[in-house]
C-alpha positions as CSV (number, residue, x, y, z in Angstrom):
1,M,6.8,65.1,32.4
2,S,7.6,62.1,34.6
3,T,6.7,58.4,34.4
4,V,5.2,55.8,36.7
5,T,4.9,52.1,36.2
6,H,2.0,51.1,34.0
7,P,-0.5,49.6,36.5
8,G,-2.0,47.4,33.8
9,F,-5.7,46.5,33.6
10,G,-8.1,47.2,36.4
11,L,-11.7,47.2,37.6
12,G,-14.0,49.7,39.2
13,L,-14.4,48.7,42.8
14,R,-18.0,47.7,43.7
15,P,-19.2,46.2,47.1
16,V,-20.4,42.9,45.6
17,H,-16.8,42.1,44.7
18,Y,-15.1,43.2,48.0
19,A,-14.6,39.7,49.5
20,E,-13.3,38.1,46.3
21,L,-10.9,41.0,45.6
22,A,-9.7,40.9,49.2
23,A,-8.9,37.2,48.8
24,G,-6.7,38.2,45.8
25,A,-8.6,37.9,42.5
26,P,-6.5,36.8,39.6
27,A,-5.9,39.2,36.7
28,V,-7.0,42.3,38.4
29,D,-4.0,44.7,38.5
30,W,-5.5,47.8,40.1
31,L,-8.8,49.3,41.4
32,E,-10.6,52.5,40.8
33,I,-12.8,53.7,43.7
34,I,-15.7,56.1,43.5
35,S,-14.4,58.8,45.8
36,E,-17.7,59.9,47.3
37,N,-18.4,56.3,48.5
38,F,-15.5,56.6,50.9
39,M,-15.7,60.3,52.0
40,V,-17.1,59.2,55.3
41,D,-15.9,59.4,58.9
42,G,-15.7,55.7,59.6
43,G,-17.4,52.3,59.3
44,R,-17.2,49.3,57.1
45,P,-16.5,51.1,53.8
46,L,-13.3,52.5,55.1
47,E,-12.4,49.1,56.7
48,W,-12.8,47.4,53.3
49,L,-10.9,50.3,51.6
50,D,-7.9,49.9,53.9
51,R,-7.9,46.1,53.4
52,L,-8.1,46.3,49.6
53,R,-5.6,49.2,49.4
54,A,-3.0,46.9,51.0
55,R,-3.4,44.5,48.1
56,Y,-4.1,46.7,45.0
57,P,-2.8,50.0,43.6
58,M,-5.8,52.4,43.4
59,V,-7.0,55.5,41.7
60,M,-9.8,57.8,42.8
61,H,-12.7,58.7,40.5
62,G,-15.2,61.4,41.5
63,V,-18.7,62.1,40.3
64,S,-19.6,65.2,42.3
65,L,-16.9,67.8,41.7
66,S,-19.1,69.7,39.2
67,I,-16.0,71.4,37.8
68,G,-18.1,73.1,35.1
69,S,-20.7,74.7,37.5
70,A,-21.0,78.4,37.5
71,E,-20.8,78.3,41.3
72,P,-17.6,78.6,43.3
73,L,-15.6,75.4,43.9
74,N,-16.9,73.5,46.9
75,R,-14.0,73.9,49.3
76,E,-15.4,71.6,51.9
77,Y,-15.7,68.8,49.3
78,L,-12.1,69.4,48.2
79,V,-10.8,69.3,51.7
80,R,-12.5,65.9,52.3
81,L,-11.3,64.7,48.9
82,R,-7.7,65.6,49.8
83,Q,-8.0,63.8,53.1
84,L,-9.2,60.7,51.4
85,A,-6.3,60.9,48.9
86,E,-3.9,61.1,51.8
87,R,-5.4,57.8,53.1
88,V,-5.5,56.0,49.8
89,Q,-2.3,57.4,48.2
90,P,-3.8,57.0,44.7
91,L,-1.8,56.9,41.5
92,W,-4.0,59.8,40.4
93,L,-7.5,61.3,40.9
94,S,-10.1,62.1,38.2
95,D,-13.6,63.6,37.7
96,H,-15.8,64.6,34.8
97,L,-15.7,67.5,32.3
98,C,-19.3,68.5,33.2
99,W,-21.5,70.3,35.6
100,S,-24.0,68.5,37.9
101,G,-25.4,71.0,40.3
102,L,-26.7,74.5,40.8
103,G,-28.1,76.4,43.8
104,G,-27.1,73.7,46.2
105,A,-29.1,71.1,44.3
106,H,-27.3,68.0,42.8
107,S,-28.8,66.7,39.5
108,H,-27.3,63.2,39.8
109,D,-26.4,63.5,36.2
110,L,-23.2,64.5,34.4
111,L,-24.3,67.4,32.2
112,P,-22.3,68.7,29.3
113,L,-20.9,72.2,28.9
114,P,-21.3,74.7,26.1
115,M,-18.2,74.3,24.0
116,T,-16.6,77.7,23.4
117,P,-13.1,79.0,23.8
118,R,-14.2,81.1,26.7
119,I,-15.7,78.2,28.6
120,A,-12.7,76.0,27.8
121,H,-10.4,78.6,29.4
122,W,-12.6,79.1,32.4
123,V,-13.1,75.5,33.2
124,A,-9.4,74.7,32.6
125,D,-8.4,77.4,35.1
126,R,-10.7,75.7,37.7
127,I,-9.2,72.3,36.9
128,A,-5.7,73.7,37.4
129,A,-6.7,75.1,40.8
130,V,-8.1,71.8,41.9
131,Q,-5.0,69.9,40.7
132,D,-2.7,72.4,42.5
133,G,-4.8,72.1,45.7
134,L,-4.8,68.3,45.7
135,G,-1.1,68.2,45.0
136,R,-1.5,65.1,42.9
137,P,-2.0,64.3,39.2
138,F,-5.6,65.0,38.1
139,L,-7.4,63.6,35.1
140,I,-10.6,64.9,33.5
141,E,-13.0,62.6,31.7
142,N,-15.0,63.2,28.5
143,V,-18.7,62.6,29.2
144,S,-21.6,61.2,27.2
145,S,-24.2,63.7,26.3
146,Y,-27.7,63.8,24.8
147,L,-28.0,67.4,23.9
148,D,-26.1,70.3,22.4
149,Y,-26.0,74.0,23.1
150,Q,-26.7,76.6,20.4
151,A,-23.9,78.6,21.9
152,S,-21.3,75.9,21.2
153,T,-18.7,76.9,18.6
154,M,-16.1,74.1,19.0
155,P,-16.2,70.4,18.2
156,E,-16.2,68.3,21.3
157,A,-12.7,66.8,20.8
158,E,-11.2,70.2,20.2
159,F,-12.9,71.5,23.4
160,V,-11.6,68.6,25.5
161,A,-8.1,69.0,24.0
162,S,-8.1,72.7,24.7
163,V,-9.1,72.2,28.3
164,C,-6.5,69.6,29.0
165,E,-3.7,71.6,27.5
166,R,-4.6,74.8,29.3
167,A,-5.1,73.1,32.6
168,D,-2.0,71.0,32.2
169,C,-3.9,67.9,33.3
170,G,-4.4,64.4,32.1
171,L,-7.3,63.0,30.1
172,L,-9.3,60.0,31.2
173,L,-10.5,58.9,27.8
174,D,-13.9,57.1,28.1
175,V,-14.0,55.2,24.8
176,N,-17.6,54.1,25.3
177,N,-18.6,57.8,25.7
178,V,-16.9,58.7,22.5
179,H,-18.9,55.9,20.7
180,V,-22.1,56.9,22.4
181,N,-21.7,60.6,21.3
182,A,-20.6,59.5,17.8
183,V,-23.8,57.6,17.3
184,N,-26.1,60.1,19.0
185,Q,-24.6,63.2,17.5
186,G,-23.2,62.0,14.2
187,L,-19.6,62.6,15.3
188,D,-16.6,60.9,13.5
189,A,-15.1,58.8,16.3
190,L,-11.8,58.3,14.6
191,A,-11.4,62.0,13.9
192,Y,-12.3,62.6,17.6
193,L,-9.4,60.4,18.7
194,D,-7.0,62.1,16.2
195,T,-7.8,65.5,17.7
196,L,-6.9,64.6,21.2
197,P,-3.3,65.4,22.5
198,A,-1.7,61.9,22.8
199,G,0.5,62.9,25.6
200,R,-2.5,63.8,27.8
201,V,-4.3,60.4,27.6
202,R,-3.4,58.7,31.0
203,Q,-6.3,56.3,31.5
204,I,-9.0,54.6,29.5
205,H,-12.5,53.7,30.6
206,L,-14.4,50.8,28.9
207,A,-18.0,50.2,29.7
208,G,-21.3,49.0,28.2
209,H,-24.3,50.9,27.0
210,T,-28.0,50.4,26.2
211,D,-29.0,50.6,22.5
212,R,-32.4,52.2,22.1
213,G,-32.4,51.8,18.3
214,D,-32.1,55.5,17.3
215,H,-29.8,56.4,20.2
216,L,-27.5,55.0,22.8
217,I,-27.5,55.5,26.6
218,D,-24.4,55.3,28.7
219,T,-25.8,52.9,31.3
220,H,-22.7,50.8,32.4
221,D,-25.1,47.8,32.9
222,A,-24.0,45.5,30.0
223,A,-21.0,43.9,28.4
224,I,-18.7,46.1,26.3
225,A,-20.1,46.3,22.8
226,E,-18.1,45.2,19.7
227,P,-17.9,48.8,18.2
228,V,-16.4,50.0,21.5
229,W,-13.8,47.2,21.5
230,Q,-12.9,48.2,17.9
231,L,-12.6,51.9,19.0
232,Y,-10.4,50.8,21.9
233,A,-8.0,49.2,19.6
234,E,-7.9,52.4,17.5
235,A,-7.2,54.4,20.6
236,L,-4.3,52.2,21.6
237,R,-2.8,52.5,18.1
238,R,-2.9,56.3,18.5
239,F,-1.9,56.7,22.2
240,G,0.2,53.6,22.9
241,P,0.1,51.9,26.3
242,V,-2.6,53.4,28.5
243,P,-3.9,51.9,31.8
244,T,-7.3,50.5,31.1
245,L,-10.2,50.0,33.4
246,I,-13.7,48.4,33.0
247,E,-16.7,50.1,34.7
248,R,-19.9,48.3,35.7
249,D,-22.5,50.0,37.8
250,D,-25.7,48.1,37.3
251,R,-26.6,44.5,36.7
252,I,-23.2,43.7,38.0
253,P,-22.1,40.2,37.0
254,P,-19.8,37.8,38.9
255,L,-16.2,38.9,39.1
256,A,-15.1,36.2,36.7
257,E,-17.2,37.7,33.9
258,L,-15.5,41.1,34.3
259,V,-12.1,39.4,34.6
260,A,-12.8,37.8,31.2
261,E,-13.4,41.2,29.7
262,L,-10.2,42.4,31.2
263,D,-8.4,39.5,29.6
264,R,-9.9,40.6,26.3
265,A,-8.5,44.1,26.9
266,R,-5.1,42.6,27.5
267,C,-5.4,40.7,24.2
268,V,-6.3,43.8,22.3
269,A,-3.4,45.7,23.8
270,A,-1.0,42.9,23.0
271,Q,-2.1,43.0,19.4
272,V,-1.7,46.7,18.8
273,V,0.9,47.9,21.3
274,H,4.6,46.8,21.2
275,P,5.3,44.9,24.4
276,D,8.3,47.0,25.3
277,R,6.1,50.1,25.5
278,L,3.8,48.6,28.2
279,D,6.1,49.5,31.1
280,A,5.5,53.2,31.7
281,V,3.0,56.0,31.2
282,P,3.5,59.7,31.4
283,V,2.2,61.6,34.5
284,S,2.0,65.4,34.8
285,R,4.4,67.0,37.2
286,V,2.2,68.6,39.8
287,T,3.2,71.4,42.2
288,S,1.1,71.8,45.3
289,R,0.4,75.3,46.6
290,A,0.7,75.9,50.3
291,G,-2.5,75.4,52.2
292,G,-4.2,73.1,49.7
293,P,-7.9,73.5,48.9
């Protein structure tokens, strides 16, 4: 286990904010890019990427790896992902603990997995292969879900913890997703946090959701809800200083509004995390296999 400087509090990079960020937006410490948006051969997206990369540390966040698919890993995708990582030099890469395609079709949704020991071992081995092939730290994110499988035999948090430990990867803890699943499926959110391996939590996502009365939908189109802020504080109490990022994917507000939410995240962290612990976070030691993906 090694350490890197804590990058602080960041935002998901969205085109509407390119120009302001390139000018040097205050109080944005780092950026998270959607990997697939920049897995192109040229053009303006890469021009903006290079310009912003010169100013901000970055991490890469994918939505199409489909690590839980029953199909073989997409080697062409992984080669392009590694090429982009060589350009960006991210602090780490991440994707979701889900499946999203079958038979060459992409669902455009992040679908949950049956939670059993066998599936946990199988998907962990795939994650380990991806991490080795990329030669960089890799994080897996817990997802929101709106269904369960009759075959599931493990609580969600236990399943996530088992995958991270066997794969020897980090966890991107989406606090909003924990809250959404707690409401929709009757989970105990605090018990969920208590089950996670603290040393694996390397990044936190905060986002908004839509309240439909009897269920929540993870829409990323609203301000962060008060219960999510409260759960974020509980996460920091358990896991200490964790780089935190705010996602917004629809009804994107002016940059200043998101910066104000970042300032609130800083205030929450200052209240619950001792200042002298905000300087470093653990990162898995990764060995790259010859040849890559």
